[in-house]
C-alpha positions in Angstrom: -27.6 7.5 -9.0 -25.7 5.0 -10.1 -21.7 5.8 -11.4 -23.0 4.9 -15.0 -25.7 7.2 -14.8 -22.9 10.4 -14.2 -22.6 12.8 -16.4 -18.4 12.0 -16.1 -18.4 8.2 -15.8 -16.7 8.3 -19.7 -13.9 9.9 -17.6 -11.2 7.6 -16.9 -9.9 11.0 -14.2 -13.3 10.8 -12.6 -13.8 7.3 -12.9 -10.4 6.1 -11.6 -10.6 8.4 -8.9 -14.0 6.6 -7.7 -12.9 3.7 -7.7 -9.3 4.6 -5.6 -12.1 5.7 -3.2 -14.0 2.6 -3.0 -11.0 0.4 -2.4 -9.3 3.0 -0.2 -12.3 2.4 2.2 -11.7 -1.4 2.1 -7.9 -1.0 2.3 -8.6 1.1 5.4 -11.0 -1.3 6.8 -9.1 -4.2 6.2 -5.6 -2.7 7.9 -7.8 -0.5 10.7 -8.1 -3.4 13.4 -4.1 -3.0 13.4 -3.8 0.6 14.2 -2.4 1.2 11.1 -3.3 3.1 7.5 -2.7 0.5 4.1 0.2 2.8 3.5 2.4 2.2 7.1 1.0 -1.6 6.8 2.8 -2.4 3.0 5.9 -0.3 4.5 6.1 -2.5 7.2 5.9 -5.8 4.8 8.5 -4.7 3.1 10.9 -3.9 6.0 9.7 -7.4 7.9 10.6 -8.9 4.8 14.1 -7.2 3.8 15.3 -5.9 7.2 18.2 -3.4 6.2 16.4 -2.4 3.2 16.9 1.2 2.2 14.6 4.1 2.1 15.3 4.8 -1.6 14.2 0.8 -2.3 11.1 1.4 -0.2 9.8 4.7 -2.1 10.6 2.5 -5.6 8.9 -0.2 -4.8 5.5 2.0 -2.8 5.7 4.6 -5.6 5.9 7.1 -3.2 8.0 10.0 -2.9 11.2 10.2 -0.5 10.0 12.8 1.6 6.7 10.7 1.8 8.1 7.5 2.9 10.8 9.7 5.2 7.8 11.0 7.1 5.9 7.6 7.5 9.4 6.0 8.3 9.2 8.6 11.5 5.9 7.4 12.7 6.7 4.3 12.4 9.9 4.3 14.2 7.6 6.4 17.2 5.6 3.8 17.5 8.2 1.3 18.1 7.6 -0.3 14.8 11.0 0.1 12.7 14.5 1.3 13.8 16.4 3.6 11.1 20.3 2.7 11.5 23.3 4.9 9.3 25.8 2.6 7.2 28.1 5.0 5.6 25.7 7.6 3.7 23.1 4.7 3.3 20.3 4.5 5.9 18.8 1.4 6.3 15.4 0.5 7.8 15.0 -2.5 10.4 11.7 -4.0 11.9 11.1 -4.4 15.1 10.7 -7.5 17.0 6.9 -5.8 17.6 6.7 -5.2 13.4 7.9 -9.1 13.2 5.4 -10.1 15.2 2.7 -8.2 13.6 3.6 -10.0 9.8 1.0 -12.2 10.3 -1.7 -10.1 10.9 -0.3 -7.8 8.4 -0.8 -10.7 5.8 -4.1 -11.5 7.1 -5.2 -8.4 6.3 -4.0 -7.7 3.3 -5.5 -11.1 2.1 -8.5 -9.9 3.3 -8.4 -6.8 1.3 -8.3 -9.1 -1.8 -11.1 -11.4 -0.9 -13.0 -8.4 0.2 -12.5 -6.7 -3.4 -13.2 -10.1 -5.1 -17.0 -10.2 -3.8 -18.0 -7.4 -5.5 -15.5 -8.1 -8.7 -15.0 -11.3 -8.6 -11.7 -12.6 -8.7 -10.9 -13.3 -12.8 -12.0 -8.9 -13.7 -9.7 -8.3 -10.0 -6.6 -10.1 -11.7 -7.9 -8.8 -15.1 -8.1 -5.2 -13.7 -4.8 -5.3 -11.9 -3.1 -6.0 -15.0 -4.6 -3.2 -17.0 -3.7 -0.8 -14.0 -0.1 -2.2 -13.9 0.0 -1.7 -17.8 -1.7 1.6 -17.6 1.0 2.8 -15.0 3.7 1.8 -17.3 2.8 3.2 -20.6 2.4 6.5 -18.7 5.7 6.3 -16.8 7.4 6.4 -20.4 
């Protein structure tokens, strides 16, 4: 059965979850060759781009709870991909050499992800949909 034929296809909740699962699968496939889930990969890209970034900023950028960011950091630290250092009352996150060496592969995986969903949607619809989703998020955060 195609999605539009489903009795729930008129429900934003239902449809957005179907789309999230489809895009999530594409993201998993794009980043899995690196041994990372998309959340770990995006966190690493942020740490590589801004050494010394604080968990609070990671949480805001990734739209994840602080406890989730802490859990991700613990696992990345265990894998030797980030280091956390205390600077007074603040914690700062630094990429390791191994993480920095992965940056090119991380960027290529991110590019592959975009290319993959653009194959289905087309670049114009992908860009418009991303803009509309971001607008909806901003409206619902008020």
